[in-house]
C-alpha positions, 0 to 999 in steps of 0.5 A: 128676349122680349115677346114681340109682335105687330097687331094688325088690328083696330080693336082698342080691346085687342090691345088690351089683351095683349097688354095684359099678357106682357106682350110687346106690340106695335100696330101695323095698320093700313095706309090711307089709300089701302080698302081695308074694308074690302077683304072683309067683303061675302062671297055668295053660300060662304059659311060663316065659320070659312068667311071669318077664317079667309078674312082673317087670312087675308087681312094677315096676306096684307099685314105681311106685304105693309111690313115689307113694304114699309120696310120695318123690322122682322116680326110675327104679325098677328090678325084676328077678325070676329063675326056674328051669324045667325045659322048660316047668315053672316051678320055684318057691321051695321051700316047705320041707326036703322041697320043696328036695330034690324040686326037686333031685330032679327037676334031677338029670341034667338041663338046666336054665334061669335065667331073669332080667327086668330092667324100669326104669320113671319115673312120667314114662314111665307118664304119658306112655305112658297119654297115647299110649294115650288119643290111640290110643284116640281114634285108633280110634274114630273108625275101626273096628277089625276081625279083629285085635282079634276075634281078640286078645279071646279071648287075654285073656279066656282066658290073661289076656294084656295087650290091646296084646301080643294086638293084636301077636301077630295084627297080621302074620297078620292083615294077611296075610290081608287083602292079598288085600282091602287091598293098596291101603290097607296100601301106603298106610300105609307111608310114613305109619307107616315115612317112612324106607323106600324104598318101591318097586314096586306095591302088593301089594309095598309092603303086603307090605314094611309087614307085614314093618317091622312084625314088625320093630317087635314084634321091637325093642320086645321082644314075644313073636312066636308064641302059643307064646311065651306059654303058649298051646298048639296044643290051644288054637286050635279054642276060640279060633276058636270065641271069636273068631267071637263078635266079630261087632261087630269082625269085620263091620268087617274088609275081608275075611270072616272064617270059622271056618275063617278064624281057625283058619287064622289061629291056627295061622299064629301059633302 
């Protein structure tokens, strides 16, 4: 079968790359009434890598919706975004000649980074992901979520991060906090979640192995692992801890009581 993708990009260079690779493609560009530039708006304190990944994902979301709306034959959709960063500062597209001269002056004599993110998706994959999310929702609706969820909420409400990402950011650190009260339960989950693991030792060691394997899974799927990687600053931690303590309906289910000092320590460890 001949390779074919929809390319949601107006960059001639990306067209050329696909042609050089021998991949057939069809452009899937925004309609005139779509505000494509709005997708590239920066969030406060957003880290450059997080920015380019988020914008690329938004472009893929829009392109997949476009594919469905136009009733086109199904095929993978390819999106990409590139940005220039100087430290934690994102240098967007120049607004005019004067702005271009300003950016060049800022870059002069300094080392900058050019960051590119790529996303490839299909409607079928989205449907399967939605089904998986539905099944996961049914699972945790029948078993209370606790401190992981409680400490994840402020990250989403304050910094507009995806809920799945915020839970992944907090999961290992909260689990380590819970170890004194939940080692036995975590040890029981190890062979269920990772049947290939060679679970040995007492409950404490098996529980610790479970957390390490979860950290490896988070890394393999390409998620950020530290709060600082998603634009959160150290000075935000006090505010996050205060917000987390308001999630009483979740914290009451945690196997170990969580005080505001505990929440502050957990966020600090995750930073």
